[in-house]
C-alpha positions, -999 to 999 in steps of 0.1 A, spaced: -218 -86 63 -251 -67 57 -234 -34 67 -205 -40 43 -204 -22 10 -199 -44 -20 -171 -31 -43 -153 -49 -72 -117 -39 -67 -98 -21 -39 -61 -11 -40 -42 -1 -9 -5 4 -6 22 17 18 4 7 51 38 3 68 24 -20 95 49 -21 123 58 16 123 46 44 145 32 63 115 7 37 104 -30 47 109 -40 11 116 -73 19 134 -85 41 105 -75 14 80 -93 -13 100 -124 9 100 -123 11 62 -116 -26 57 -145 -35 80 -168 -14 58 -162 -32 25 -167 -65 8 -144 -65 -23 -142 -92 -49 -105 -83 -54 -81 -66 -29 -47 -56 -42 -21 -48 -16 4 -28 -36 36 -31 -15 51 -19 18 22 -36 37 44 -49 65 75 -28 72 103 -53 72 128 -25 76 115 -20 111 124 -55 122 148 -43 149 119 -27 168 97 -48 190 67 -27 179 36 -43 165 5 -30 184 -27 -50 186 -44 -26 161 -17 -36 135 -23 -72 142 -61 -66 138 -55 -53 103 -38 -86 93 -65 -106 110 -92 -86 90 -73 -94 58 -75 -131 65 -112 -128 73 -117 -112 40 -100 -140 22 -122 -165 41 -152 -146 27 -138 -153 -8 -121 -120 -14 -91 -127 -37 -61 -109 -23 -31 -100 -45 0 -91 -24 25 -72 -45 58 -69 -28 75 -35 -22 109 -25 -9 99 -25 28 85 -61 25 111 -73 0 119 -102 23 89 -119 6 102 -115 -29 121 -148 -28 86 -165 -25 70 -145 -54 45 -162 -77 30 -186 -51 -6 -189 -40 -20 -199 -7 -58 -202 -10 -71 -168 -19 -37 -151 -12 -14 -146 -42 21 -132 -38 38 -115 -67 61 -86 -77 38 -71 -104 4 -77 -117 -13 -73 -151 -50 -70 -149 -74 -70 -179 -107 -52 -173 -131 -52 -203 -101 -52 -227 -82 -25 -208 -48 -35 -195 -38 -24 -160 -1 -26 -151 1 -27 -113 34 -26 -93 48 -10 -62 73 13 -79 106 9 -61 122 -4 -93 126 33 -102 141 42 -69 179 37 -68 180 47 -31 165 13 -22 193 -6 -40 228 -16 -30 248 6 -6 222 34 -9 198 11 8 215 17 42 210 54 38 174 49 29 168 28 60 184 56 82 161 80 64 132 58 72 140 60 109 141 98 107 108 97 89 93 76 117 104 102 143 91 130 122 57 114 121 58 111 159 68 147 164 41 157 138 14 139 158 24 157 190 22 190 172 -12 182 158 -24 172 192 -15 206 205 -30 223 175 -63 204 180 -64 216 216 -60 252 203 -88 247 178 -64 250 149 -60 230 117 -36 200 115 -3 203 96 18 177 78 55 183 83 66 156 59 44 170 31 58 205 37 93 191 35 86 171 3 71 202 -13 99 225 -3 129 203 -11 137 205 -48 153 170 -49 122 155 -34 99 172 -59 122 162 -88 122 126 -76 85 124 -75 82 140 -110 108 117 -124 91 86 -109 58 95 -124 73 104 -157 91 71 -160 61 50 -150 39 68 -175 66 66 -203 69 28 -198 32 23 -197 27 41 -229 56 23 -246 40 -11 -236 5 0 -246 -9 -3 -211 -41 16 -206 -35 21 -169 -4 22 -147 -10 19 -110 17 25 -84 24 32 -47 58 39 -31 60 77 -32 31 83 -8 16 108 -33 -20 100 -43 -27 107 -80 -53 102 -107 -46 117 -141 -47 109 -178 -14 116 -197 -13 119 -235 19 122 -254 28 119 -291 35 82 -284 2 74 -268 -20 78 -237 -23 62 -203 -41 68 -170 -17 71 -141 -30 62 -107 -12 62 -73 -30 48 -42 -10 70 -19 -5 57 17 -19 51 52 8 73 69 0 108 58 -28 107 32 -50 77 43 -59 71 7 -68 42 -16 -82 33 -50 -116 17 -58 -129 3 -90 -167 -1 -92 -194 2 -118 -168 6 -145 -149 35 -130 -117 40 -109 -118 65 -81 -93 79 -56 -106 79 -21 -96 96 12 -105 85 47 -131 107 63 -135 101 101 -171 113 99 -180 84 75 -163 55 93 -166 42 128 -132 35 144 -134 0 160 -124 -7 195 -93 -29 195 -86 -49 227 -52 -40 242 -27 -65 254 2 -61 277 28 -74 253 37 -65 217 46 -88 189 80 -91 173 75 -81 136 93 -112 125 66 -133 142 38 -117 122 45 -134 89 70 -162 92 92 -167 62 90 -204 69 53 -203 60 62 -192 25 92 -214 23 71 -245 27 54 -237 -6 70 -237 -40 59 -218 -72 48 -251 -86 21 -253 -59 3 -221 -70 -33 -224 -81 -30 -198 -108 -6 -173 -123 -13 -139 -107 8 -120 -131 -20 -118 -157 -56 -120 -149 -90 -108 -162 -117 -91 -144 -152 -92 -160 
């Protein structure tokens, strides 16, 4: 505990635990370095779309274990559901000790309203029949990450800089660029219309921090990014929000004991655990809270 850095609020999203792309060891190194009062998991934490693959390494399980340890140390954890962990949405608005499950979260900090949600509500590809195509695309993305890691391994041996194939594809495909632009514009537009001072999202794996002013009003748009490509997150401390990126020189990667068997992703968080609780058992309403 003495080596942990105290911080008021931390927001991480799009961990995609249970997929090949997740940088679980780096995430674990970061989590072991902090002692937050409030930790917000803003969607796609466990990748439920990967449930057909018996892939859940010990390092991924260690991340979940560390989250529970943080709750035992009185860190309040808000788990906001995303499209990849939508199987939890049927249990939204329940609280289990310091864990609060919800679909969106309104947070008041010194009179400033923060609208926090994953962001897939703006993505029609995650709904209806298009969802099947999105899942197939997710598998392709998974393989792209694996190929990218192999390429970067070779580049490292050659003493050259790493590359991100997925970023290059996103930046070169007009539809992808337009989707990201439309997503951010819609989030900002709704935040201003509802007089929210801040709007905080995930989903698109594009870290961002900018103030937008229109003739209708102003808001600050924040996106926590992801732990697949950018290894980014948000921190609020001493009255300010900041967008952070993982630096391997600043964090010690922990050793994680290896086991001979992997865990089925469906065994990681049992739906029966949440089903045994009803919304009437929650200790507080996580949809609107104040932070001094």
